Every structure is written in C-alpha cells, then in structure tokens.
PDB file with SEQRES, HELIX, SHEET and CRYST1 records, atoms N, CA, C and O in Angstrom:
SEQRES   1 A   70  MET THR GLN GLY ASP ASP ARG SER LEU GLN ALA ALA ARG          
SEQRES   2 A   70  ALA ARG ALA TYR ALA LEU ALA GLU SER GLY GLU PHE ALA          
SEQRES   3 A   70  ASN SER HIS ALA VAL GLU GLN ALA LEU ILE ALA GLU GLY          
SEQRES   4 A   70  TRP SER ASN ALA ALA ARG ALA LEU GLU SER ALA TYR ALA          
SEQRES   5 A   70  ARG GLN ALA ILE GLY GLU ARG CYS ARG ALA ALA ARG PRO          
SEQRES   6 A   70  LEU ALA THR ALA HIS                                          
HELIX    1 AA1 GLN A    3  GLU A   21  1                                  19    
HELIX    2 AA2 SER A   28  GLU A   38  1                                  11    
HELIX    3 AA3 ALA A   43  ALA A   46  1                                   4    
HELIX    4 AA4 ALA A   50  ALA A   63  1                                  14    
CRYST1    1.000    1.000    1.000  90.00  90.00  90.00 P 1           1          
ATOM      1  N   MET A   1      33.974 -21.166  19.093  1.00  0.00           N  
ATOM      2  CA  MET A   1      33.402 -19.912  18.538  1.00  0.00           C  
ATOM      3  C   MET A   1      33.310 -18.931  19.743  1.00  0.00           C  
ATOM      4  O   MET A   1      32.839 -19.288  20.823  1.00  0.00           O  
ATOM      5  N   THR A   2      33.770 -17.713  19.514  1.00  0.00           N  
ATOM      6  CA  THR A   2      33.673 -16.716  20.557  1.00  0.00           C  
ATOM      7  C   THR A   2      32.319 -16.032  20.513  1.00  0.00           C  
ATOM      8  O   THR A   2      31.589 -16.137  19.528  1.00  0.00           O  
ATOM      9  N   GLN A   3      31.997 -15.344  21.567  1.00  0.00           N  
ATOM     10  CA  GLN A   3      30.735 -14.631  21.611  1.00  0.00           C  
ATOM     11  C   GLN A   3      30.655 -13.562  20.536  1.00  0.00           C  
ATOM     12  O   GLN A   3      29.586 -13.313  19.977  1.00  0.00           O  
ATOM     13  N   GLY A   4      31.805 -12.917  20.241  1.00  0.00           N  
ATOM     14  CA  GLY A   4      31.797 -11.904  19.209  1.00  0.00           C  
ATOM     15  C   GLY A   4      31.517 -12.509  17.843  1.00  0.00           C  
ATOM     16  O   GLY A   4      30.789 -11.927  17.040  1.00  0.00           O  
ATOM     17  N   ASP A   5      32.114 -13.719  17.567  1.00  0.00           N  
ATOM     18  CA  ASP A   5      31.814 -14.387  16.328  1.00  0.00           C  
ATOM     19  C   ASP A   5      30.331 -14.689  16.211  1.00  0.00           C  
ATOM     20  O   ASP A   5      29.715 -14.465  15.168  1.00  0.00           O  
ATOM     21  N   ASP A   6      29.761 -15.206  17.310  1.00  0.00           N  
ATOM     22  CA  ASP A   6      28.337 -15.574  17.290  1.00  0.00           C  
ATOM     23  C   ASP A   6      27.478 -14.352  17.000  1.00  0.00           C  
ATOM     24  O   ASP A   6      26.513 -14.434  16.240  1.00  0.00           O  
ATOM     25  N   ARG A   7      27.822 -13.229  17.599  1.00  0.00           N  
ATOM     26  CA  ARG A   7      27.046 -11.993  17.391  1.00  0.00           C  
ATOM     27  C   ARG A   7      27.197 -11.549  15.923  1.00  0.00           C  
ATOM     28  O   ARG A   7      26.239 -11.097  15.297  1.00  0.00           O  
ATOM     29  N   SER A   8      28.399 -11.688  15.404  1.00  0.00           N  
ATOM     30  CA  SER A   8      28.649 -11.309  14.018  1.00  0.00           C  
ATOM     31  C   SER A   8      27.846 -12.158  13.054  1.00  0.00           C  
ATOM     32  O   SER A   8      27.300 -11.652  12.074  1.00  0.00           O  
ATOM     33  N   LEU A   9      27.773 -13.463  13.338  1.00  0.00           N  
ATOM     34  CA  LEU A   9      26.994 -14.347  12.453  1.00  0.00           C  
ATOM     35  C   LEU A   9      25.485 -14.029  12.590  1.00  0.00           C  
ATOM     36  O   LEU A   9      24.754 -14.022  11.599  1.00  0.00           O  
ATOM     37  N   GLN A  10      25.043 -13.773  13.808  1.00  0.00           N  
ATOM     38  CA  GLN A  10      23.658 -13.384  13.995  1.00  0.00           C  
ATOM     39  C   GLN A  10      23.294 -12.123  13.256  1.00  0.00           C  
ATOM     40  O   GLN A  10      22.223 -12.026  12.657  1.00  0.00           O  
ATOM     41  N   ALA A  11      24.207 -11.134  13.300  1.00  0.00           N  
ATOM     42  CA  ALA A  11      23.966  -9.901  12.557  1.00  0.00           C  
ATOM     43  C   ALA A  11      23.894 -10.114  11.061  1.00  0.00           C  
ATOM     44  O   ALA A  11      23.067  -9.512  10.377  1.00  0.00           O  
ATOM     45  N   ALA A  12      24.765 -10.974  10.556  1.00  0.00           N  
ATOM     46  CA  ALA A  12      24.753 -11.301   9.133  1.00  0.00           C  
ATOM     47  C   ALA A  12      23.449 -11.995   8.746  1.00  0.00           C  
ATOM     48  O   ALA A  12      22.853 -11.693   7.712  1.00  0.00           O  
ATOM     49  N   ARG A  13      23.005 -12.958   9.618  1.00  0.00           N  
ATOM     50  CA  ARG A  13      21.737 -13.629   9.271  1.00  0.00           C  
ATOM     51  C   ARG A  13      20.559 -12.677   9.388  1.00  0.00           C  
ATOM     52  O   ARG A  13      19.607 -12.796   8.617  1.00  0.00           O  
ATOM     53  N   ALA A  14      20.590 -11.745  10.319  1.00  0.00           N  
ATOM     54  CA  ALA A  14      19.480 -10.771  10.464  1.00  0.00           C  
ATOM     55  C   ALA A  14      19.438  -9.899   9.179  1.00  0.00           C  
ATOM     56  O   ALA A  14      18.362  -9.598   8.662  1.00  0.00           O  
ATOM     57  N   ARG A  15      20.593  -9.514   8.695  1.00  0.00           N  
ATOM     58  CA  ARG A  15      20.642  -8.709   7.473  1.00  0.00           C  
ATOM     59  C   ARG A  15      20.132  -9.520   6.291  1.00  0.00           C  
ATOM     60  O   ARG A  15      19.434  -8.993   5.425  1.00  0.00           O  
ATOM     61  N   ALA A  16      20.488 -10.824   6.255  1.00  0.00           N  
ATOM     62  CA  ALA A  16      20.058 -11.730   5.193  1.00  0.00           C  
ATOM     63  C   ALA A  16      18.565 -11.833   5.216  1.00  0.00           C  
ATOM     64  O   ALA A  16      17.949 -11.802   4.150  1.00  0.00           O  
ATOM     65  N   TYR A  17      17.943 -11.952   6.361  1.00  0.00           N  
ATOM     66  CA  TYR A  17      16.529 -12.063   6.451  1.00  0.00           C  
ATOM     67  C   TYR A  17      15.860 -10.752   5.968  1.00  0.00           C  
ATOM     68  O   TYR A  17      14.846 -10.802   5.272  1.00  0.00           O  
ATOM     69  N   ALA A  18      16.418  -9.597   6.328  1.00  0.00           N  
ATOM     70  CA  ALA A  18      15.889  -8.340   5.886  1.00  0.00           C  
ATOM     71  C   ALA A  18      15.953  -8.226   4.371  1.00  0.00           C  
ATOM     72  O   ALA A  18      14.990  -7.794   3.737  1.00  0.00           O  
ATOM     73  N   LEU A  19      17.093  -8.615   3.785  1.00  0.00           N  
ATOM     74  CA  LEU A  19      17.228  -8.575   2.339  1.00  0.00           C  
ATOM     75  C   LEU A  19      16.153  -9.518   1.677  1.00  0.00           C  
ATOM     76  O   LEU A  19      15.501  -9.154   0.698  1.00  0.00           O  
ATOM     77  N   ALA A  20      16.013 -10.703   2.245  1.00  0.00           N  
ATOM     78  CA  ALA A  20      15.072 -11.637   1.670  1.00  0.00           C  
ATOM     79  C   ALA A  20      13.626 -11.081   1.693  1.00  0.00           C  
ATOM     80  O   ALA A  20      12.855 -11.249   0.748  1.00  0.00           O  
ATOM     81  N   GLU A  21      13.311 -10.436   2.779  1.00  0.00           N  
ATOM     82  CA  GLU A  21      11.955  -9.889   2.921  1.00  0.00           C  
ATOM     83  C   GLU A  21      11.714  -8.646   2.076  1.00  0.00           C  
ATOM     84  O   GLU A  21      10.588  -8.156   1.980  1.00  0.00           O  
ATOM     85  N   SER A  22      12.793  -8.137   1.458  1.00  0.00           N  
ATOM     86  CA  SER A  22      12.648  -6.924   0.623  1.00  0.00           C  
ATOM     87  C   SER A  22      11.906  -7.195  -0.680  1.00  0.00           C  
ATOM     88  O   SER A  22      11.371  -6.283  -1.312  1.00  0.00           O  
ATOM     89  N   GLY A  23      11.885  -8.482  -1.071  1.00  0.00           N  
ATOM     90  CA  GLY A  23      11.265  -8.836  -2.348  1.00  0.00           C  
ATOM     91  C   GLY A  23      12.126  -8.637  -3.540  1.00  0.00           C  
ATOM     92  O   GLY A  23      11.659  -8.806  -4.666  1.00  0.00           O  
ATOM     93  N   GLU A  24      13.377  -8.282  -3.346  1.00  0.00           N  
ATOM     94  CA  GLU A  24      14.274  -8.028  -4.491  1.00  0.00           C  
ATOM     95  C   GLU A  24      15.108  -9.244  -4.882  1.00  0.00           C  
ATOM     96  O   GLU A  24      15.809  -9.207  -5.893  1.00  0.00           O  
ATOM     97  N   PHE A  25      15.044 -10.294  -4.117  1.00  0.00           N  
ATOM     98  CA  PHE A  25      15.895 -11.478  -4.378  1.00  0.00           C  
ATOM     99  C   PHE A  25      15.067 -12.719  -4.521  1.00  0.00           C  
ATOM    100  O   PHE A  25      14.066 -12.910  -3.830  1.00  0.00           O  
ATOM    101  N   ALA A  26      15.511 -13.584  -5.453  1.00  0.00           N  
ATOM    102  CA  ALA A  26      14.762 -14.761  -5.777  1.00  0.00           C  
ATOM    103  C   ALA A  26      15.056 -15.988  -4.901  1.00  0.00           C  
ATOM    104  O   ALA A  26      14.217 -16.875  -4.747  1.00  0.00           O  
ATOM    105  N   ASN A  27      16.301 -16.012  -4.318  1.00  0.00           N  
ATOM    106  CA  ASN A  27      16.676 -17.178  -3.561  1.00  0.00           C  
ATOM    107  C   ASN A  27      17.808 -16.840  -2.568  1.00  0.00           C  
ATOM    108  O   ASN A  27      18.289 -15.709  -2.514  1.00  0.00           O  
ATOM    109  N   SER A  28      18.223 -17.876  -1.772  1.00  0.00           N  
ATOM    110  CA  SER A  28      19.226 -17.642  -0.786  1.00  0.00           C  
ATOM    111  C   SER A  28      20.589 -17.298  -1.427  1.00  0.00           C  
ATOM    112  O   SER A  28      21.357 -16.527  -0.853  1.00  0.00           O  
ATOM    113  N   HIS A  29      20.883 -17.845  -2.574  1.00  0.00           N  
ATOM    114  CA  HIS A  29      22.149 -17.578  -3.195  1.00  0.00           C  
ATOM    115  C   HIS A  29      22.232 -16.099  -3.613  1.00  0.00           C  
ATOM    116  O   HIS A  29      23.291 -15.483  -3.494  1.00  0.00           O  
ATOM    117  N   ALA A  30      21.163 -15.552  -4.084  1.00  0.00           N  
ATOM    118  CA  ALA A  30      21.128 -14.118  -4.444  1.00  0.00           C  
ATOM    119  C   ALA A  30      21.321 -13.251  -3.195  1.00  0.00           C  
ATOM    120  O   ALA A  30      22.003 -12.227  -3.232  1.00  0.00           O  
ATOM    121  N   VAL A  31      20.718 -13.675  -2.116  1.00  0.00           N  
ATOM    122  CA  VAL A  31      20.839 -12.935  -0.852  1.00  0.00           C  
ATOM    123  C   VAL A  31      22.325 -13.014  -0.370  1.00  0.00           C  
ATOM    124  O   VAL A  31      22.884 -12.015   0.082  1.00  0.00           O  
ATOM    125  N   GLU A  32      22.927 -14.178  -0.473  1.00  0.00           N  
ATOM    126  CA  GLU A  32      24.284 -14.373  -0.061  1.00  0.00           C  
ATOM    127  C   GLU A  32      25.251 -13.425  -0.912  1.00  0.00           C  
ATOM    128  O   GLU A  32      26.165 -12.794  -0.380  1.00  0.00           O  
ATOM    129  N   GLN A  33      24.990 -13.383  -2.181  1.00  0.00           N  
ATOM    130  CA  GLN A  33      25.776 -12.536  -3.055  1.00  0.00           C  
ATOM    131  C   GLN A  33      25.581 -11.056  -2.687  1.00  0.00           C  
ATOM    132  O   GLN A  33      26.528 -10.276  -2.791  1.00  0.00           O  
ATOM    133  N   ALA A  34      24.411 -10.664  -2.272  1.00  0.00           N  
ATOM    134  CA  ALA A  34      24.147  -9.262  -1.877  1.00  0.00           C  
ATOM    135  C   ALA A  34      24.845  -9.014  -0.596  1.00  0.00           C  
ATOM    136  O   ALA A  34      25.388  -7.922  -0.426  1.00  0.00           O  
ATOM    137  N   LEU A  35      24.883  -9.937   0.332  1.00  0.00           N  
ATOM    138  CA  LEU A  35      25.632  -9.752   1.593  1.00  0.00           C  
ATOM    139  C   LEU A  35      27.116  -9.523   1.304  1.00  0.00           C  
ATOM    140  O   LEU A  35      27.740  -8.621   1.861  1.00  0.00           O  
ATOM    141  N   ILE A  36      27.666 -10.364   0.419  1.00  0.00           N  
ATOM    142  CA  ILE A  36      29.091 -10.227   0.047  1.00  0.00           C  
ATOM    143  C   ILE A  36      29.330  -8.863  -0.567  1.00  0.00           C  
ATOM    144  O   ILE A  36      30.322  -8.209  -0.245  1.00  0.00           O  
ATOM    145  N   ALA A  37      28.453  -8.424  -1.435  1.00  0.00           N  
ATOM    146  CA  ALA A  37      28.599  -7.123  -2.086  1.00  0.00           C  
ATOM    147  C   ALA A  37      28.551  -5.980  -1.047  1.00  0.00           C  
ATOM    148  O   ALA A  37      29.189  -4.941  -1.215  1.00  0.00           O  
ATOM    149  N   GLU A  38      27.800  -6.200  -0.006  1.00  0.00           N  
ATOM    150  CA  GLU A  38      27.709  -5.173   1.060  1.00  0.00           C  
ATOM    151  C   GLU A  38      28.912  -5.207   1.972  1.00  0.00           C  
ATOM    152  O   GLU A  38      29.083  -4.309   2.796  1.00  0.00           O  
ATOM    153  N   GLY A  39      29.759  -6.232   1.846  1.00  0.00           N  
ATOM    154  CA  GLY A  39      30.946  -6.314   2.646  1.00  0.00           C  
ATOM    155  C   GLY A  39      30.921  -7.249   3.828  1.00  0.00           C  
ATOM    156  O   GLY A  39      31.804  -7.221   4.686  1.00  0.00           O  
ATOM    157  N   TRP A  40      29.847  -8.118   3.865  1.00  0.00           N  
ATOM    158  CA  TRP A  40      29.780  -9.084   4.943  1.00  0.00           C  
ATOM    159  C   TRP A  40      30.708 -10.250   4.617  1.00  0.00           C  
ATOM    160  O   TRP A  40      30.369 -11.148   3.846  1.00  0.00           O  
ATOM    161  N   SER A  41      31.908 -10.203   5.239  1.00  0.00           N  
ATOM    162  CA  SER A  41      32.893 -11.231   4.918  1.00  0.00           C  
ATOM    163  C   SER A  41      32.519 -12.608   5.478  1.00  0.00           C  
ATOM    164  O   SER A  41      33.058 -13.629   5.050  1.00  0.00           O  
ATOM    165  N   ASN A  42      31.610 -12.621   6.418  1.00  0.00           N  
ATOM    166  CA  ASN A  42      31.165 -13.892   7.005  1.00  0.00           C  
ATOM    167  C   ASN A  42      29.867 -14.430   6.471  1.00  0.00           C  
ATOM    168  O   ASN A  42      29.238 -15.279   7.102  1.00  0.00           O  
ATOM    169  N   ALA A  43      29.430 -13.923   5.253  1.00  0.00           N  
ATOM    170  CA  ALA A  43      28.199 -14.311   4.658  1.00  0.00           C  
ATOM    171  C   ALA A  43      28.062 -15.805   4.486  1.00  0.00           C  
ATOM    172  O   ALA A  43      27.041 -16.374   4.872  1.00  0.00           O  
ATOM    173  N   ALA A  44      29.035 -16.440   3.933  1.00  0.00           N  
ATOM    174  CA  ALA A  44      28.960 -17.904   3.698  1.00  0.00           C  
ATOM    175  C   ALA A  44      28.834 -18.650   4.999  1.00  0.00           C  
ATOM    176  O   ALA A  44      28.037 -19.584   5.089  1.00  0.00           O  
ATOM    177  N   ARG A  45      29.600 -18.270   6.028  1.00  0.00           N  
ATOM    178  CA  ARG A  45      29.514 -18.961   7.298  1.00  0.00           C  
ATOM    179  C   ARG A  45      28.148 -18.733   7.963  1.00  0.00           C  
ATOM    180  O   ARG A  45      27.610 -19.629   8.613  1.00  0.00           O  
ATOM    181  N   ALA A  46      27.594 -17.521   7.791  1.00  0.00           N  
ATOM    182  CA  ALA A  46      26.283 -17.255   8.435  1.00  0.00           C  
ATOM    183  C   ALA A  46      25.174 -18.046   7.798  1.00  0.00           C  
ATOM    184  O   ALA A  46      24.170 -18.344   8.446  1.00  0.00           O  
ATOM    185  N   LEU A  47      25.340 -18.398   6.520  1.00  0.00           N  
ATOM    186  CA  LEU A  47      24.260 -19.090   5.804  1.00  0.00           C  
ATOM    187  C   LEU A  47      24.620 -20.542   5.514  1.00  0.00           C  
ATOM    188  O   LEU A  47      23.993 -21.153   4.648  1.00  0.00           O  
ATOM    189  N   GLU A  48      25.591 -21.114   6.193  1.00  0.00           N  
ATOM    190  CA  GLU A  48      26.027 -22.469   5.871  1.00  0.00           C  
ATOM    191  C   GLU A  48      25.014 -23.533   6.302  1.00  0.00           C  
ATOM    192  O   GLU A  48      25.079 -24.648   5.785  1.00  0.00           O  
ATOM    193  N   SER A  49      24.103 -23.259   7.199  1.00  0.00           N  
ATOM    194  CA  SER A  49      23.185 -24.264   7.639  1.00  0.00           C  
ATOM    195  C   SER A  49      21.995 -24.390   6.647  1.00  0.00           C  
ATOM    196  O   SER A  49      21.544 -23.408   6.057  1.00  0.00           O  
ATOM    197  N   ALA A  50      21.529 -25.598   6.501  1.00  0.00           N  
ATOM    198  CA  ALA A  50      20.369 -25.806   5.624  1.00  0.00           C  
ATOM    199  C   ALA A  50      19.185 -25.063   6.115  1.00  0.00           C  
ATOM    200  O   ALA A  50      18.388 -24.561   5.323  1.00  0.00           O  
ATOM    201  N   TYR A  51      19.043 -24.975   7.450  1.00  0.00           N  
ATOM    202  CA  TYR A  51      17.867 -24.277   8.032  1.00  0.00           C  
ATOM    203  C   TYR A  51      17.879 -22.800   7.626  1.00  0.00           C  
ATOM    204  O   TYR A  51      16.855 -22.249   7.224  1.00  0.00           O  
ATOM    205  N   ALA A  52      19.055 -22.170   7.737  1.00  0.00           N  
ATOM    206  CA  ALA A  52      19.121 -20.723   7.416  1.00  0.00           C  
ATOM    207  C   ALA A  52      18.826 -20.510   5.948  1.00  0.00           C  
ATOM    208  O   ALA A  52      18.092 -19.583   5.606  1.00  0.00           O  
ATOM    209  N   ARG A  53      19.383 -21.350   5.046  1.00  0.00           N  
ATOM    210  CA  ARG A  53      19.092 -21.196   3.642  1.00  0.00           C  
ATOM    211  C   ARG A  53      17.653 -21.469   3.291  1.00  0.00           C  
ATOM    212  O   ARG A  53      17.100 -20.810   2.411  1.00  0.00           O  
ATOM    213  N   GLN A  54      17.037 -22.414   3.949  1.00  0.00           N  
ATOM    214  CA  GLN A  54      15.612 -22.683   3.699  1.00  0.00           C  
ATOM    215  C   GLN A  54      14.742 -21.519   4.163  1.00  0.00           C  
ATOM    216  O   GLN A  54      13.809 -21.105   3.475  1.00  0.00           O  
ATOM    217  N   ALA A  55      15.069 -21.000   5.347  1.00  0.00           N  
ATOM    218  CA  ALA A  55      14.313 -19.871   5.896  1.00  0.00           C  
ATOM    219  C   ALA A  55      14.406 -18.642   4.997  1.00  0.00           C  
ATOM    220  O   ALA A  55      13.416 -17.950   4.762  1.00  0.00           O  
ATOM    221  N   ILE A  56      15.614 -18.386   4.501  1.00  0.00           N  
ATOM    222  CA  ILE A  56      15.804 -17.235   3.592  1.00  0.00           C  
ATOM    223  C   ILE A  56      15.076 -17.456   2.295  1.00  0.00           C  
ATOM    224  O   ILE A  56      14.432 -16.540   1.784  1.00  0.00           O  
ATOM    225  N   GLY A  57      15.163 -18.654   1.747  1.00  0.00           N  
ATOM    226  CA  GLY A  57      14.466 -18.998   0.492  1.00  0.00           C  
ATOM    227  C   GLY A  57      12.986 -18.773   0.629  1.00  0.00           C  
ATOM    228  O   GLY A  57      12.340 -18.227  -0.266  1.00  0.00           O  
ATOM    229  N   GLU A  58      12.424 -19.214   1.806  1.00  0.00           N  
ATOM    230  CA  GLU A  58      10.965 -19.068   2.032  1.00  0.00           C  
ATOM    231  C   GLU A  58      10.599 -17.606   2.103  1.00  0.00           C  
ATOM    232  O   GLU A  58       9.579 -17.186   1.556  1.00  0.00           O  
ATOM    233  N   ARG A  59      11.451 -16.806   2.796  1.00  0.00           N  
ATOM    234  CA  ARG A  59      11.161 -15.360   2.871  1.00  0.00           C  
ATOM    235  C   ARG A  59      11.232 -14.665   1.540  1.00  0.00           C  
ATOM    236  O   ARG A  59      10.461 -13.748   1.257  1.00  0.00           O  
ATOM    237  N   CYS A  60      12.182 -15.118   0.709  1.00  0.00           N  
ATOM    238  CA  CYS A  60      12.300 -14.598  -0.683  1.00  0.00           C  
ATOM    239  C   CYS A  60      11.010 -14.873  -1.430  1.00  0.00           C  
ATOM    240  O   CYS A  60      10.432 -13.959  -2.019  1.00  0.00           O  
ATOM    241  N   ARG A  61      10.556 -16.094  -1.417  1.00  0.00           N  
ATOM    242  CA  ARG A  61       9.338 -16.489  -2.151  1.00  0.00           C  
ATOM    243  C   ARG A  61       8.133 -15.770  -1.600  1.00  0.00           C  
ATOM    244  O   ARG A  61       7.285 -15.344  -2.384  1.00  0.00           O  
ATOM    245  N   ALA A  62       8.007 -15.610  -0.289  1.00  0.00           N  
ATOM    246  CA  ALA A  62       6.864 -14.930   0.279  1.00  0.00           C  
ATOM    247  C   ALA A  62       6.857 -13.423  -0.074  1.00  0.00           C  
ATOM    248  O   ALA A  62       5.789 -12.834  -0.237  1.00  0.00           O  
ATOM    249  N   ALA A  63       7.977 -12.841  -0.184  1.00  0.00           N  
ATOM    250  CA  ALA A  63       8.090 -11.402  -0.423  1.00  0.00           C  
ATOM    251  C   ALA A  63       7.924 -11.027  -1.882  1.00  0.00           C  
ATOM    252  O   ALA A  63       7.605  -9.878  -2.188  1.00  0.00           O  
ATOM    253  N   ARG A  64       8.132 -11.962  -2.782  1.00  0.00           N  
ATOM    254  CA  ARG A  64       8.054 -11.656  -4.207  1.00  0.00           C  
ATOM    255  C   ARG A  64       6.591 -11.582  -4.638  1.00  0.00           C  
ATOM    256  O   ARG A  64       5.800 -12.447  -4.265  1.00  0.00           O  
ATOM    257  N   PRO A  65       6.221 -10.574  -5.408  1.00  0.00           N  
ATOM    258  CA  PRO A  65       4.831 -10.511  -5.846  1.00  0.00           C  
ATOM    259  C   PRO A  65       4.509 -11.654  -6.811  1.00  0.00           C  
ATOM    260  O   PRO A  65       5.335 -12.045  -7.636  1.00  0.00           O  
ATOM    261  N   LEU A  66       3.286 -12.178  -6.685  1.00  0.00           N  
ATOM    262  CA  LEU A  66       2.893 -13.244  -7.555  1.00  0.00           C  
ATOM    263  C   LEU A  66       2.632 -12.744  -8.934  1.00  0.00           C  
ATOM    264  O   LEU A  66       2.087 -11.655  -9.115  1.00  0.00           O  
ATOM    265  N   ALA A  67       3.010 -13.520  -9.908  1.00  0.00           N  
ATOM    266  CA  ALA A  67       2.721 -13.145 -11.305  1.00  0.00           C  
ATOM    267  C   ALA A  67       1.232 -13.340 -11.537  1.00  0.00           C  
ATOM    268  O   ALA A  67       0.665 -14.369 -11.167  1.00  0.00           O  
ATOM    269  N   THR A  68       0.635 -12.395 -12.121  1.00  0.00           N  
ATOM    270  CA  THR A  68      -0.797 -12.478 -12.372  1.00  0.00           C  
ATOM    271  C   THR A  68      -1.042 -12.994 -13.799  1.00  0.00           C  
ATOM    272  O   THR A  68      -0.361 -12.577 -14.736  1.00  0.00           O  
ATOM    273  N   ALA A  69      -1.966 -13.857 -13.952  1.00  0.00           N  
ATOM    274  CA  ALA A  69      -2.323 -14.364 -15.282  1.00  0.00           C  
ATOM    275  C   ALA A  69      -3.364 -13.444 -15.888  1.00  0.00           C  
ATOM    276  O   ALA A  69      -4.330 -13.062 -15.227  1.00  0.00           O  
ATOM    277  N   HIS A  70      -3.170 -13.101 -17.106  1.00  0.00           N  
ATOM    278  CA  HIS A  70      -4.135 -12.254 -17.784  1.00  0.00           C  
ATOM    279  C   HIS A  70      -4.866 -12.996 -18.873  1.00  0.00           C  
ATOM    280  O   HIS A  70      -5.721 -12.420 -19.546  1.00  0.00           O  
TER     281      HIS A  70                                                      
END                                                                             
C-alpha cells in the first residue's frame, strides 16, 4: 500500500465517522452506502475492518436520538 492509498483510506474513514456522528444513519452499512453515493470509490476498502465497522456503528447509535416512551 502506498502512502497515497493510506491517506485516501484515512480520509474515507474520517468522512465515514463524520457521517455516523450526524445522526442520520442507523448503521455502518448505511454510512458505507452514503460514502459510495458521495463518490468515495474506496468506501468498501476503508470500512473492511471489523474495528472500523464497529466504531462507525457505535457512533451511529450514539448520535441517534433516543425514542421517548409516552
């Protein structure tokens, strides 16, 4: 892997974390689909590790408002 590839993957992961923290996505798959829609051709490679997917999933859950019981 070249340094440029590494930077590209880091940039894609950083964008994925930002999307997850926006509260608009329920899970890592939804974030991956949003990255692809934005044109990140390396989205799948950037999120291929279990650690990255878990971290994104946790950020998605933390950012989503809790449903209130009435």
